[in-house]
N, CA, C and O atoms as a DFTB+ gen file, in Angstrom:
752 C
 N C O
     1  1      93.340      99.314      81.487
     2  2      94.490      99.877      82.169
     3  2      95.631     100.088      81.172
     4  3      96.344     101.090      81.233
     5  1      95.795      99.121      80.243
     6  2      96.853      99.262      79.242
     7  2      96.623     100.495      78.372
     8  3      97.570     101.200      78.025
     9  1      95.350     100.755      78.017
    10  2      95.031     101.920      77.185
    11  2      95.342     103.213      77.942
    12  3      95.834     104.174      77.351
    13  1      95.057     103.238      79.240
    14  2      95.337     104.432      80.041
    15  2      96.831     104.706      80.111
    16  3      97.262     105.849      79.958
    17  1      97.621     103.670      80.340
    18  2      99.076     103.832      80.404
    19  2      99.628     104.283      79.052
    20  3     100.504     105.146      78.995
    21  1      99.119     103.700      77.965
    22  2      99.561     104.088      76.626
    23  2      99.190     105.540      76.334
    24  3     100.008     106.294      75.806
    25  1      97.962     105.938      76.671
    26  2      97.543     107.325      76.450
    27  2      98.395     108.294      77.260
    28  3      98.769     109.358      76.768
    29  1      98.702     107.926      78.503
    30  2      99.553     108.776      79.345
    31  2     100.949     108.916      78.751
    32  3     101.524     110.004      78.747
    33  1     101.487     107.811      78.251
    34  2     102.814     107.847      77.638
    35  2     102.820     108.739      76.388
    36  3     103.765     109.495      76.168
    37  1     101.768     108.647      75.578
    38  2     101.689     109.483      74.373
    39  2     101.562     110.960      74.719
    40  3     102.184     111.807      74.077
    41  1     100.759     111.270      75.731
    42  2     100.646     112.659      76.175
    43  2     102.000     113.154      76.669
    44  3     102.432     114.258      76.334
    45  1     102.660     112.326      77.465
    46  2     103.975     112.694      77.981
    47  2     104.983     112.932      76.876
    48  3     105.754     113.890      76.933
    49  1     104.986     112.058      75.854
    50  2     105.921     112.214      74.740
    51  2     105.618     113.470      73.925
    52  3     106.536     114.163      73.487
    53  1     104.329     113.764      73.722
    54  2     104.005     114.972      72.953
    55  2     104.405     116.227      73.713
    56  3     104.876     117.192      73.112
    57  1     104.221     116.223      75.026
    58  2     104.644     117.368      75.829
    59  2     106.165     117.453      75.914
    60  3     106.727     118.545      75.999
    61  1     106.830     116.295      75.890
    62  2     108.288     116.267      75.982
    63  2     108.917     117.007      74.805
    64  3     109.925     117.695      74.969
    65  1     108.326     116.867      73.627
    66  2     108.864     117.551      72.454
    67  2     108.820     119.062      72.595
    68  3     109.674     119.762      72.050
    69  1     107.826     119.572      73.326
    70  2     107.678     121.007      73.533
    71  2     108.316     121.466      74.837
    72  3     108.417     122.666      75.094
    73  1     108.738     120.532      75.645
    74  2     109.211     120.867      76.988
    75  2     110.599     121.489      76.970
    76  3     111.437     121.185      76.121
    77  1     110.807     122.370      77.940
    78  2     112.116     122.952      78.110
    79  2     112.978     122.047      78.983
    80  3     114.199     122.004      78.831
    81  1     112.337     121.326      79.897
    82  2     113.073     120.511      80.858
    83  2     112.165     119.421      81.402
    84  3     110.943     119.570      81.432
    85  1     112.772     118.331      81.829
    86  2     112.058     117.225      82.459
    87  2     112.791     116.869      83.739
    88  3     114.021     116.868      83.778
    89  1     112.033     116.567      84.787
    90  2     112.614     116.110      86.046
    91  2     112.033     114.743      86.393
    92  3     110.829     114.521      86.265
    93  1     112.886     113.842      86.827
    94  2     112.474     112.531      87.342
    95  2     112.449     112.657      88.863
    96  3     113.410     113.139      89.463
    97  1     111.340     112.219      89.494
    98  2     111.176     112.421      90.936
    99  2     110.869     111.094      91.642
   100  3     109.705     110.701      91.719
   101  1     111.893     110.395      92.158
   102  2     111.596     109.264      93.041
   103  2     111.125     109.819      94.386
   104  3     111.636     110.837      94.853
   105  1     110.140     109.140      95.016
   106  2     109.590     109.670      96.259
   107  2     109.064     108.555      97.154
   108  3     108.705     107.476      96.683
   109  1     109.026     108.836      98.451
   110  2     108.448     107.935      99.449
   111  2     107.671     108.772     100.453
   112  3     107.911     109.970     100.598
   113  1     106.741     108.130     101.141
   114  2     105.976     108.872     102.133
   115  2     104.917     108.018     102.797
   116  3     104.994     106.790     102.809
   117  1     103.927     108.700     103.348
   118  2     102.840     108.016     104.037
   119  2     101.499     108.470     103.461
   120  3     101.381     109.548     102.879
   121  1     100.511     107.625     103.639
   122  2      99.139     107.941     103.283
   123  2      98.293     107.725     104.535
   124  3      98.206     106.607     105.043
   125  1      97.679     108.780     105.026
   126  2      96.780     108.678     106.172
   127  2      95.393     108.527     105.568
   128  3      94.790     109.501     105.117
   129  1      94.890     107.287     105.562
   130  2      93.679     106.999     104.803
   131  2      92.505     106.625     105.696
   132  3      92.652     106.272     106.866
   133  1      91.351     106.722     105.089
   134  2      90.102     106.331     105.729
   135  2      89.147     105.955     104.615
   136  3      89.233     106.488     103.508
   137  1      88.247     105.049     104.901
   138  2      87.228     104.706     103.925
   139  2      85.865     105.114     104.451
   140  3      85.575     104.978     105.640
   141  1      85.060     105.600     103.579
   142  2      83.680     105.909     103.894
   143  2      82.871     104.674     103.511
   144  3      82.747     104.354     102.329
   145  1      82.317     103.976     104.513
   146  2      81.549     102.749     104.285
   147  2      80.144     102.984     104.822
   148  3      79.966     103.240     106.013
   149  1      79.135     102.896     103.936
   150  2      77.788     103.296     104.335
   151  2      77.151     102.397     105.388
   152  3      76.327     102.883     106.163
   153  1      77.485     101.136     105.454
   154  2      76.817     100.222     106.382
   155  2      77.551     100.092     107.718
   156  3      77.136      99.319     108.582
   157  1      78.645     100.852     107.889
   158  2      79.471     100.729     109.098
   159  2      79.768     102.127     109.631
   160  3      79.967     103.067     108.861
   161  1      79.795     102.251     110.949
   162  2      80.246     103.502     111.552
   163  2      81.467     103.184     112.415
   164  3      81.722     102.023     112.736
   165  1      82.199     104.192     112.777
   166  2      83.378     103.988     113.612
   167  2      84.667     103.817     112.834
   168  3      85.651     103.314     113.376
   169  1      84.681     104.234     111.549
   170  2      85.913     104.142     110.775
   171  2      86.927     105.136     111.319
   172  3      86.577     106.267     111.654
   173  1      88.181     104.716     111.408
   174  2      89.270     105.556     111.907
   175  2      90.368     105.630     110.847
   176  3      90.496     104.758     109.988
   177  1      91.153     106.703     110.939
   178  2      92.283     106.886     110.018
   179  2      93.331     105.796     110.231
   180  3      93.497     105.267     111.330
   181  1      94.025     105.482     109.151
   182  2      95.066     104.459     109.187
   183  2      96.273     104.976     108.414
   184  3      96.116     105.543     107.333
   185  1      97.479     104.788     108.955
   186  2      98.706     105.241     108.296
   187  2      99.294     104.083     107.507
   188  3      99.534     103.005     108.050
   189  1      99.524     104.317     106.207
   190  2     100.081     103.296     105.312
   191  2     101.232     103.897     104.502
   192  3     101.369     105.119     104.430
   193  1     102.037     103.063     103.909
   194  2     103.196     103.456     103.097
   195  2     102.747     103.842     101.688
   196  3     101.767     103.313     101.164
   197  1     103.485     104.775     101.091
   198  2     103.343     105.065      99.666
   199  2     104.717     105.396      99.097
   200  3     105.574     105.933      99.798
   201  1     104.918     105.079      97.844
   202  2     106.170     105.407      97.171
   203  2     105.980     105.285      95.675
   204  3     105.089     104.579      95.204
   205  1     106.828     105.982      94.930
   206  2     106.687     105.892      93.494
   207  2     107.656     106.768      92.746
   208  3     108.697     107.171      93.265
   209  1     107.289     107.055      91.511
   210  2     108.139     107.813      90.601
   211  2     107.272     108.775      89.803
   212  3     106.277     108.379      89.198
   213  1     107.666     110.052      89.810
   214  2     106.978     111.071      89.031
   215  2     107.888     111.605      87.941
   216  3     109.112     111.523      88.041
   217  1     107.280     112.149      86.904
   218  2     108.016     112.808      85.823
   219  2     107.395     114.182      85.654
   220  3     106.270     114.309      85.170
   221  1     108.137     115.218      86.057
   222  2     107.646     116.587      85.938
   223  2     108.090     117.134      84.585
   224  3     109.283     117.294      84.327
   225  1     107.113     117.418      83.727
   226  2     107.391     117.851      82.358
   227  2     107.013     119.325      82.233
   228  3     105.835     119.675      82.293
   229  1     108.016     120.189      82.059
   230  2     107.773     121.610      81.891
   231  2     107.214     121.842      80.489
   232  3     107.771     121.344      79.511
   233  1     106.133     122.585      80.387
   234  2     105.405     122.724      79.124
   235  2     105.885     123.864      78.234
   236  3     105.520     123.933      77.060
   237  1     106.687     124.743      78.775
   238  2     107.071     125.931      78.020
   239  2     106.211     127.128      78.396
   240  3     106.549     128.266      78.069
   241  1     105.098     126.876      79.086
   242  2     104.270     127.947      79.640
   243  2     104.867     128.285      81.004
   244  3     105.087     127.393      81.823
   245  1     105.125     129.552      81.246
   246  2     105.818     129.969      82.456
   247  2     105.172     129.380      83.720
   248  3     103.973     129.530      83.952
   249  1     105.999     128.710      84.523
   250  2     105.631     128.150      85.828
   251  2     104.641     126.985      85.770
   252  3     104.187     126.530      86.820
   253  1     104.294     126.490      84.590
   254  2     103.299     125.429      84.458
   255  2     103.941     124.144      83.949
   256  3     104.722     124.160      82.999
   257  1     103.598     123.030      84.598
   258  2     104.104     121.735      84.154
   259  2     103.031     120.669      84.346
   260  3     102.032     120.889      85.031
   261  1     103.254     119.521      83.733
   262  2     102.390     118.346      83.874
   263  2     103.233     117.270      84.546
   264  3     104.385     117.047      84.176
   265  1     102.642     116.600      85.546
   266  2     103.399     115.605      86.299
   267  2     102.638     114.279      86.393
   268  3     101.857     114.078      87.323
   269  1     102.862     113.370      85.431
   270  2     102.314     112.027      85.597
   271  2     103.184     111.248      86.590
   272  3     104.389     111.479      86.688
   273  1     102.560     110.332      87.318
   274  2     103.275     109.529      88.312
   275  2     102.780     108.092      88.255
   276  3     101.689     107.810      87.760
   277  1     103.603     107.196      88.771
   278  2     103.160     105.830      89.042
   279  2     103.581     105.529      90.474
   280  3     104.757     105.627      90.824
   281  1     102.595     105.160      91.301
   282  2     102.837     105.007      92.731
   283  2     102.245     103.708      93.254
   284  3     101.197     103.255      92.794
   285  1     102.935     103.118      94.225
   286  2     102.349     102.070      95.053
   287  2     101.806     102.797      96.273
   288  3     102.529     103.569      96.905
   289  1     100.541     102.562      96.613
   290  2      99.950     103.280      97.742
   291  2      99.042     102.353      98.541
   292  3      98.191     101.651      97.994
   293  1      99.252     102.377      99.851
   294  2      98.407     101.613     100.764
   295  2      97.254     102.475     101.232
   296  3      97.442     103.623     101.633
   297  1      96.054     101.908     101.177
   298  2      94.857     102.606     101.637
   299  2      94.120     101.673     102.583
   300  3      94.480     100.503     102.716
   301  1      93.104     102.180     103.229
   302  2      92.309     101.343     104.112
   303  2      91.743     102.138     105.264
   304  3      91.716     103.369     105.241
   305  1      91.292     101.417     106.272
   306  2      90.711     102.046     107.448
   307  2      90.797     101.083     108.620
   308  3      91.032      99.889     108.434
   309  1      90.609     101.593     109.809
   310  2      90.500     100.785     111.014
   311  2      89.100     101.005     111.569
   312  3      88.648     102.142     111.708
   313  1      88.420      99.912     111.884
   314  2      87.077     100.006     112.440
   315  2      87.128      99.554     113.888
   316  3      87.596      98.456     114.190
   317  1      86.641     100.411     114.786
   318  2      86.553     100.090     116.208
   319  2      85.087     100.152     116.602
   320  3      84.449     101.201     116.511
   321  1      84.562      99.010     117.042
   322  2      83.158      98.960     117.422
   323  2      82.964      97.846     118.447
   324  3      83.385      96.712     118.219
   325  1      82.338      98.159     119.555
   326  2      82.038      97.169     120.601
   327  2      83.281      96.389     121.029
   328  3      83.249      95.159     121.066
   329  1      84.368      97.078     121.349
   330  2      85.637      96.472     121.787
   331  2      86.252      95.547     120.738
   332  3      87.100      94.718     121.070
   333  1      85.842      95.677     119.497
   334  2      86.425      94.890     118.407
   335  2      87.137      95.863     117.475
   336  3      86.577      96.887     117.086
   337  1      88.375      95.533     117.122
   338  2      89.162      96.365     116.214
   339  2      89.490      95.536     114.983
   340  3      90.016      94.429     115.094
   341  1      89.180      96.070     113.815
   342  2      89.465      95.368     112.561
   343  2      90.182      96.316     111.617
   344  3      89.708      97.422     111.359
   345  1      91.327      95.881     111.100
   346  2      92.081      96.654     110.122
   347  2      91.703      96.186     108.718
   348  3      91.761      94.996     108.410
   349  1      91.321      97.133     107.884
   350  2      90.999      96.845     106.493
   351  2      92.060      97.516     105.632
   352  3      92.199      98.739     105.653
   353  1      92.801      96.726     104.880
   354  2      93.909      97.236     104.072
   355  2      93.666      96.967     102.596
   356  3      93.207      95.888     102.219
   357  1      93.974      97.945     101.773
   358  2      93.935      97.815     100.324
   359  2      95.242      98.363      99.768
   360  3      95.748      99.379     100.244
   361  1      95.784      97.693      98.766
   362  2      97.034      98.114      98.128
   363  2      96.761      98.400      96.659
   364  3      96.152      97.594      95.955
   365  1      97.223      99.566      96.208
   366  2      96.952     100.013      94.844
   367  2      98.232     100.362      94.084
   368  3      99.231     100.779      94.670
   369  1      98.172     100.183      92.782
   370  2      99.116     100.778      91.851
   371  2      98.340     101.939      91.243
   372  3      97.342     101.731      90.552
   373  1      98.799     103.162      91.500
   374  2      98.007     104.339      91.159
   375  2      98.741     105.235      90.171
   376  3      99.958     105.408      90.250
   377  1      97.984     105.798      89.245
   378  2      98.527     106.673      88.214
   379  2      97.786     108.013      88.243
   380  3      96.723     108.137      87.635
   381  1      98.334     109.026      88.944
   382  2      97.768     110.373      88.850
   383  2      98.445     111.151      87.724
   384  3      99.617     110.927      87.421
   385  1      97.705     112.058      87.116
   386  2      98.266     112.991      86.127
   387  2      97.898     114.384      86.620
   388  3      96.739     114.795      86.562
   389  1      98.906     115.101      87.106
   390  2      98.680     116.360      87.805
   391  2      99.108     117.561      86.979
   392  3     100.154     117.548      86.330
   393  1      98.285     118.596      87.012
   394  2      98.682     119.907      86.498
   395  2      99.348     120.623      87.666
   396  3      98.819     120.630      88.777
   397  1     100.514     121.227      87.414
   398  2     101.317     121.811      88.486
   399  2     101.672     123.256      88.133
   400  3     102.166     123.535      87.040
   401  1     101.415     124.171      89.072
   402  2     101.761     125.574      88.862
   403  2     102.655     126.030      90.004
   404  3     102.312     125.845      91.171
   405  1     103.798     126.623      89.678
   406  2     104.793     127.028      90.676
   407  2     104.786     128.525      90.910
   408  3     104.631     129.323      89.985
   409  1     104.961     128.887      92.188
   410  2     105.140     130.274      92.625
   411  2     106.513     130.329      93.282
   412  3     106.615     130.331      94.508
   413  1     107.558     130.373      92.484
   414  2     108.917     130.261      93.030
   415  2     109.121     128.823      93.495
   416  3     108.855     127.892      92.734
   417  1     109.590     128.619      94.739
   418  2     109.807     127.242      95.206
   419  2     108.517     126.542      95.651
   420  3     108.515     125.324      95.831
   421  1     107.427     127.288      95.828
   422  2     106.144     126.713      96.272
   423  2     105.297     126.398      95.047
   424  3     105.314     127.144      94.068
   425  1     104.548     125.281      95.100
   426  2     103.681     124.916      93.978
   427  2     102.353     124.359      94.480
   428  3     102.229     123.932      95.628
   429  1     101.374     124.375      93.595
   430  2     100.094     123.706      93.815
   431  2      99.904     122.718      92.666
   432  3     100.397     122.937      91.560
   433  1      99.191     121.638      92.938
   434  2      98.936     120.653      91.898
   435  2      97.559     120.034      92.082
   436  3      97.027     120.001      93.192
   437  1      96.988     119.546      90.995
   438  2      95.687     118.886      91.036
   439  2      95.508     118.090      89.751
   440  3      96.064     118.430      88.707
   441  1      94.722     117.027      89.851
   442  2      94.424     116.249      88.659
   443  2      93.762     114.930      88.982
   444  3      93.615     114.562      90.148
   445  1      93.361     114.217      87.938
   446  2      92.700     112.930      88.117
   447  2      93.700     111.823      88.430
   448  3      94.893     111.938      88.148
   449  1      93.183     110.749      89.021
   450  2      94.018     109.572      89.258
   451  2      93.172     108.325      89.033
   452  3      91.948     108.340      89.164
   453  1      93.865     107.256      88.693
   454  2      93.219     105.957      88.553
   455  2      94.087     104.945      89.286
   456  3      95.308     104.924      89.126
   457  1      93.447     104.113      90.084
   458  2      94.176     103.110      90.850
   459  2      93.722     101.715      90.484
   460  3      92.538     101.481      90.242
   461  1      94.662     100.790      90.443
   462  2      94.385      99.376      90.188
   463  2      94.617      98.617      91.483
   464  3      95.732      98.609      92.003
   465  1      93.583      97.982      92.009
   466  2      93.654      97.217      93.246
   467  2      94.534      95.992      93.037
   468  3      94.322      95.232      92.092
   469  1      95.523      95.791      93.910
   470  2      96.474      94.696      93.767
   471  2      96.126      93.470      94.604
   472  3      96.701      92.404      94.386
   473  1      95.207      93.590      95.549
   474  2      94.890      92.492      96.457
   475  2      94.058      91.406      95.784
   476  3      93.332      91.665      94.824
   477  1      94.178      90.177      96.306
   478  2      93.428      89.036      95.773
   479  2      91.997      89.067      96.287
   480  3      91.734      89.527      97.398
   481  1      91.067      88.568      95.459
   482  2      89.649      88.570      95.809
   483  2      89.364      87.839      97.113
   484  3      88.520      88.284      97.892
   485  1      90.056      86.710      97.374
   486  2      89.785      85.932      98.586
   487  2      90.080      86.748      99.845
   488  3      89.354      86.647     100.834
   489  1      91.138      87.552      99.812
   490  2      91.485      88.411     100.951
   491  2      90.445      89.516     101.123
   492  3      90.084      89.864     102.247
   493  1      89.968      90.064     100.016
   494  2      88.981      91.133     100.077
   495  2      87.657      90.627     100.634
   496  3      87.029      91.293     101.457
   497  1      87.237      89.458     100.187
   498  2      85.983      88.889     100.681
   499  2      86.095      88.602     102.171
   500  3      85.142      88.823     102.919
   501  1      87.255      88.110     102.609
   502  2      87.469      87.839     104.029
   503  2      87.371      89.123     104.855
   504  3      86.755      89.123     105.921
   505  1      87.969      90.209     104.378
   506  2      87.983      91.467     105.132
   507  2      86.726      92.312     104.950
   508  3      86.239      92.911     105.909
   509  1      86.197      92.365     103.725
   510  2      85.080      93.254     103.436
   511  2      83.740      92.536     103.304
   512  3      82.692      93.181     103.314
   513  1      83.764      91.211     103.181
   514  2      82.525      90.462     103.030
   515  2      81.973      90.492     101.621
   516  3      80.852      90.039     101.388
   517  1      82.736      91.017     100.679
   518  2      82.296      91.087      99.288
   519  2      83.487      91.335      98.365
   520  3      84.556      91.762      98.800
   521  1      83.272      91.057      97.080
   522  2      84.274      91.423      96.082
   523  2      84.228      92.934      95.892
   524  3      83.161      93.542      95.962
   525  1      85.376      93.528      95.655
   526  2      85.443      94.964      95.417
   527  2      85.822      95.238      93.971
   528  3      86.472      94.420      93.319
   529  1      85.408      96.402      93.478
   530  2      85.830      96.830      92.148
   531  2      87.337      96.983      92.137
   532  3      87.918      97.474      93.106
   533  1      87.970      96.574      91.069
   534  2      89.431      96.621      90.955
   535  2      89.959      98.007      90.595
   536  3      91.148      98.274      90.770
   537  1      89.105      98.885      90.099
   538  2      89.533     100.215      89.653
   539  2      88.984     101.270      90.607
   540  3      87.811     101.240      90.977
   541  1      89.849     102.202      90.998
   542  2      89.466     103.308      91.866
   543  2      89.786     104.621      91.147
   544  3      90.953     104.975      90.981
   545  1      88.741     105.339      90.723
   546  2      88.923     106.647      90.099
   547  2      88.892     107.706      91.191
   548  3      88.124     107.602      92.147
   549  1      89.733     108.725      91.044
   550  2      89.751     109.757      92.063
   551  2      90.333     111.061      91.555
   552  3      90.664     111.211      90.379
   553  1      90.444     111.998      92.484
   554  2      91.034     113.304      92.220
   555  2      92.039     113.571      93.329
   556  3      91.772     113.301      94.500
   557  1      93.195     114.104      92.953
   558  2      94.202     114.511      93.926
   559  2      94.426     116.006      93.802
   560  3      94.432     116.549      92.697
   561  1      94.613     116.679      94.946
   562  2      94.914     118.105      94.946
   563  2      95.810     118.408      96.130
   564  3      95.622     117.858      97.215
   565  1      96.787     119.284      95.924
   566  2      97.689     119.566      97.029
   567  2      98.653     120.686      96.734
   568  3      98.455     121.495      95.828
   569  1      99.711     120.706      97.533
   570  2     100.730     121.746      97.418
   571  2     102.047     121.176      97.915
   572  3     102.093     120.119      98.543
   573  1     103.112     121.902      97.618
   574  2     104.422     121.457      98.064
   575  2     105.454     122.539      97.898
   576  3     105.161     123.674      97.523
   577  1     106.679     122.142      98.192
   578  2     107.810     123.042      98.051
   579  2     108.952     122.268      97.407
   580  3     109.169     121.096      97.711
   581  1     109.684     122.938      96.509
   582  2     110.835     122.366      95.815
   583  2     112.053     123.221      96.138
   584  3     112.193     124.332      95.625
   585  1     112.936     122.701      96.994
   586  2     114.098     123.458      97.458
   587  2     115.362     123.008      96.728
   588  3     115.687     121.821      96.748
   589  1     116.087     123.936      96.079
   590  2     117.318     123.564      95.373
   591  2     118.319     122.890      96.323
   592  3     118.576     123.366      97.429
   593  1     118.871     121.766      95.849
   594  2     119.877     121.022      96.618
   595  2     120.726     120.229      95.627
   596  3     120.246     119.278      95.009
   597  1     121.978     120.622      95.483
   598  2     122.848     119.954      94.519
   599  2     122.337     120.212      93.110
   600  3     121.883     121.316      92.807
   601  1     122.408     119.202      92.245
   602  2     121.949     119.406      90.869
   603  2     120.427     119.414      90.726
   604  3     119.919     119.820      89.681
   605  1     119.695     118.980      91.739
   606  2     118.233     118.901      91.657
   607  2     117.544     119.684      92.759
   608  3     118.040     120.710      93.223
   609  1     116.375     119.171      93.172
   610  2     115.579     119.846      94.201
   611  2     115.021     118.807      95.163
   612  3     114.617     117.719      94.752
   613  1     115.002     119.152      96.448
   614  2     114.306     118.345      97.444
   615  2     112.833     118.725      97.371
   616  3     112.483     119.904      97.405
   617  1     111.980     117.720      97.271
   618  2     110.538     117.948      97.128
   619  2     109.829     117.489      98.406
   620  3     110.028     116.364      98.866
   621  1     109.009     118.363      98.966
   622  2     108.120     118.020     100.081
   623  2     106.708     118.291      99.574
   624  3     106.377     119.423      99.222
   625  1     105.873     117.248      99.538
   626  2     104.580     117.328      98.872
   627  2     103.484     116.815      99.809
   628  3     103.683     115.822     100.509
   629  1     102.325     117.487      99.825
   630  2     101.160     117.029     100.579
   631  2      99.934     117.138      99.681
   632  3      99.761     118.127      98.967
   633  1      99.074     116.101      99.723
   634  2      97.893     116.068      98.862
   635  2      96.700     115.460      99.575
   636  3      96.844     114.681     100.517
   637  1      95.535     115.828      99.111
   638  2      94.299     115.173      99.519
   639  2      93.852     114.296      98.360
   640  3      93.835     114.739      97.212
   641  1      93.490     113.052      98.658
   642  2      93.068     112.086      97.653
   643  2      91.594     111.769      97.898
   644  3      91.239     111.250      98.957
   645  1      90.747     112.073      96.939
   646  2      89.311     111.871      97.052
   647  2      88.872     110.805      96.055
   648  3      88.895     111.036      94.847
   649  1      88.468     109.624      96.565
   650  2      87.949     108.566      95.704
   651  2      86.553     108.918      95.224
   652  3      85.701     109.298      96.027
   653  1      86.306     108.797      93.924
   654  2      85.029     109.199      93.358
   655  2      84.072     108.037      93.112
   656  3      82.859     108.194      93.251
   657  1      84.601     106.885      92.751
   658  2      83.690     105.790      92.440
   659  2      83.493     104.866      93.643
   660  3      84.285     104.857      94.586
   661  1      82.430     104.105      93.578
   662  2      82.078     103.173      94.635
   663  2      82.867     101.880      94.432
   664  3      82.800     101.269      93.365
   665  1      83.616     101.463      95.460
   666  2      84.412     100.247      95.365
   667  2      83.592      99.002      95.634
   668  3      83.893      97.936      95.098
   669  1      82.561      99.118      96.456
   670  2      81.760      97.966      96.852
   671  2      80.710      97.605      95.823
   672  3      80.250      98.451      95.056
   673  1      80.337      96.332      95.819
   674  2      79.266      95.868      94.952
   675  2      77.971      95.732      95.751
   676  3      76.880      95.757      95.182
   677  1      78.099      95.586      97.085
   678  2      76.933      95.481      97.958
   679  2      76.772      96.765      98.764
   680  3      75.691      97.354      98.796
   681  1      77.849      97.193      99.413
   682  2      77.799      98.414     100.217
   683  2      78.600      99.519      99.537
   684  3      79.418      99.248      98.658
   685  1      78.361     100.771      99.947
   686  2      79.075     101.914      99.378
   687  2      80.392     102.094     100.130
   688  3      80.398     102.333     101.337
   689  1      81.508     101.977      99.406
   690  2      82.845     102.114      99.984
   691  2      83.627     103.076      99.095
   692  3      83.765     102.851      97.893
   693  1      84.139     104.156      99.703
   694  2      84.952     105.122      98.955
   695  2      86.212     105.443      99.738
   696  3      86.178     105.591     100.959
   697  1      87.334     105.550      99.016
   698  2      88.622     105.880      99.626
   699  2      88.774     107.379      99.820
   700  3      88.320     108.179      99.002
   701  1      89.425     107.744     100.927
   702  2      89.802     109.116     101.234
   703  2      91.213     109.068     101.811
   704  3      91.587     108.062     102.414
   705  1      91.994     110.109     101.648
   706  2      93.318     110.084     102.248
   707  2      94.085     111.384     102.118
   708  3      93.846     112.191     101.219
   709  1      95.008     111.559     103.037
   710  2      95.954     112.676     103.001
   711  2      97.331     112.064     102.837
   712  3      97.762     111.246     103.650
   713  1      98.020     112.468     101.776
   714  2      99.330     111.905     101.469
   715  2     100.416     112.941     101.725
   716  3     100.249     114.125     101.430
   717  1     101.519     112.479     102.271
   718  2     102.700     113.327     102.451
   719  2     103.900     112.551     101.933
   720  3     104.070     111.375     102.255
   721  1     104.727     113.204     101.136
   722  2     105.887     112.498     100.584
   723  2     107.102     113.421     100.488
   724  3     106.992     114.647     100.441
   725  1     108.257     112.770     100.463
   726  2     109.547     113.430     100.257
   727  2     110.165     112.818      99.012
   728  3     110.095     111.607      98.801
   729  1     110.768     113.659      98.195
   730  2     111.391     113.166      96.993
   731  2     112.562     114.047      96.583
   732  3     112.877     115.043      97.234
   733  1     113.193     113.653      95.492
   734  2     114.302     114.439      94.957
   735  2     114.117     114.533      93.454
   736  3     114.130     113.515      92.761
   737  1     113.941     115.765      92.936
   738  2     113.744     116.003      91.513
   739  2     115.102     116.067      90.826
   740  3     115.920     116.937      91.125
   741  1     115.330     115.144      89.910
   742  2     116.595     115.055      89.183
   743  2     116.357     115.584      87.757
   744  3     115.560     115.011      87.014
   745  1     117.050     116.684      87.369
   746  2     116.866     117.209      86.012
   747  2     117.340     116.184      84.980
   748  3     118.344     115.501      85.183
   749  1     116.622     116.089      83.903
   750  2     116.901     115.094      82.860
   751  2     117.229     115.806      81.573
   752  3     117.497     115.160      80.561
């Protein structure tokens, strides 16, 4: 994880030297998540909190920027089966690195993400019946709008988060989610 953060920082610094502008974007929102679990049926969507900080780095290529972020994001699912309801919650520190292309105030973005599971093993075993992998690799893709307001821009962003690796050691567990967030881009 330290190597990933260091590599991201170096990429950001190299792009910063060529960048015309940088924006800092604090943001908050929700994650409507679900897990695909092979040994269980009846998984339902669950609404969890997400928040974090993005850095939008303009590359000098017209309308194109790179946006690394660090986010706290809640994921999980609700299982309803035979009049029994069980909430499964996972909390991550997630680092997406998104390529962003703007069409005026509207933009699209996509890129890889890596998440570090913050929950303790004892809680995971209690809820999932097994230890889970601490790292969640995924892909995020979405769109948004950046509306000028004061010295910066109000950001409304929506993304789909697709977990690629298997979190379970016994059963197949993969994260899925739709994220919506509001933020304010502050020129730097």
